[in-house]
C-alpha positions in Angstrom: 53.0 24.1 5.6 49.3 23.5 6.1 47.4 20.8 4.3 44.6 22.0 2.0 41.5 19.8 2.0 40.0 19.8 -1.5 36.5 18.5 -2.1 34.9 17.4 -5.4 31.9 19.6 -6.1 29.4 18.4 -8.7 27.3 21.1 -10.4 24.4 20.4 -12.8 24.3 22.9 -15.7 20.8 21.9 -16.8 18.7 25.1 -17.2 21.3 27.5 -15.7 22.4 30.5 -17.6 26.0 30.9 -18.6 27.0 33.8 -16.4 25.4 32.5 -13.2 26.9 29.1 -13.7 30.3 30.5 -14.4 30.2 32.7 -11.3 29.2 29.7 -9.1 32.1 27.6 -10.5 34.6 30.4 -10.2 33.8 31.0 -6.5 34.3 27.3 -5.8 37.6 27.1 -7.8 39.1 30.0 -6.0 37.8 28.8 -2.6 36.0 32.0 -1.7 33.2 29.9 0.0 35.7 28.6 2.6 36.6 30.3 5.9 40.3 29.7 5.2 40.2 31.8 2.0 43.1 34.3 1.4 43.6 35.9 -2.0 47.3 34.7 -2.3 46.7 31.0 -1.7 45.1 28.4 -3.8 42.5 26.7 -1.5 39.8 26.0 -4.0 38.0 22.7 -4.7 37.7 20.5 -7.8 34.6 21.3 -9.7 32.8 18.8 -12.1 30.2 20.3 -14.4 27.5 18.0 -15.8 24.9 18.4 -18.5 26.8 21.2 -20.2 24.8 20.9 -23.4 21.6 21.9 -21.6 23.0 25.2 -20.4 20.8 28.1 -21.5 21.7 31.5 -23.0 19.4 34.3 -22.1 18.5 37.4 -24.1 20.2 38.2 -27.5 23.5 36.6 -26.6 23.6 34.2 -29.6 24.0 37.1 -32.0 25.0 40.0 -29.7 27.9 38.5 -27.6 31.2 38.6 -29.4 34.5 36.8 -28.6 37.8 38.5 -29.8 41.1 36.9 -30.6 44.2 38.9 -31.6 46.6 36.9 -33.9 49.6 39.1 -33.2 49.7 40.8 -36.6 48.6 44.3 -37.3 44.9 44.6 -38.2 44.2 40.9 -37.4 41.7 41.1 -34.6 39.4 38.2 -35.2 35.9 38.1 -33.7 33.1 35.5 -33.5 29.6 35.6 -32.2 28.5 33.2 -29.5 26.7 31.1 -32.1 29.8 30.7 -34.2 31.9 30.1 -31.1 29.6 27.3 -30.0 29.7 25.6 -33.4 33.5 25.9 -33.7 34.6 25.2 -30.1 31.6 23.8 -28.3 29.8 24.6 -25.0 32.8 23.4 -22.9 35.1 26.1 -24.2 32.3 28.8 -23.9 31.9 28.0 -20.2 35.7 27.7 -19.7 36.3 31.1 -21.3 33.6 32.7 -19.1 35.2 31.2 -16.0 38.7 32.2 -17.0 37.4 35.8 -17.2 36.2 35.6 -13.6 39.3 34.1 -12.1 42.2 36.3 -10.9 44.7 37.2 -13.6 47.9 35.9 -12.0 49.9 32.7 -11.5 47.1 31.0 -9.5 44.7 31.1 -12.5 46.4 28.3 -14.4 46.4 26.0 -11.3 42.8 26.8 -10.5 41.4 26.2 -14.1 43.1 22.7 -14.2 40.7 21.6 -11.4 37.7 22.2 -13.7 36.3 19.0 -15.2 33.4 18.3 -17.5 31.1 15.3 -17.8 
């Protein structure tokens, strides 16, 4: 079995938009920036995101972007705008949710998202 060398990548979120930041982090978590990348192996790095409070949201996302949550009961599809989601959960969870949507939906996603840190 080969040894996977993981680096710690520090990313400053100051002035970066949500989607572009999430895409950059997702690529590093998956390891797509490495020559040894294969889709079925977890070869990504650990990512530390700093200054998350200074992340910017472009356009009309505060009122227009909605997050959905299904409780499991009939007719109970809950939705929140980005503004409500920021107040209730904070910017860490907003970025984490965006990154989760960009990672592969399989067993590797849980391992990859655990290497995401915030400062």
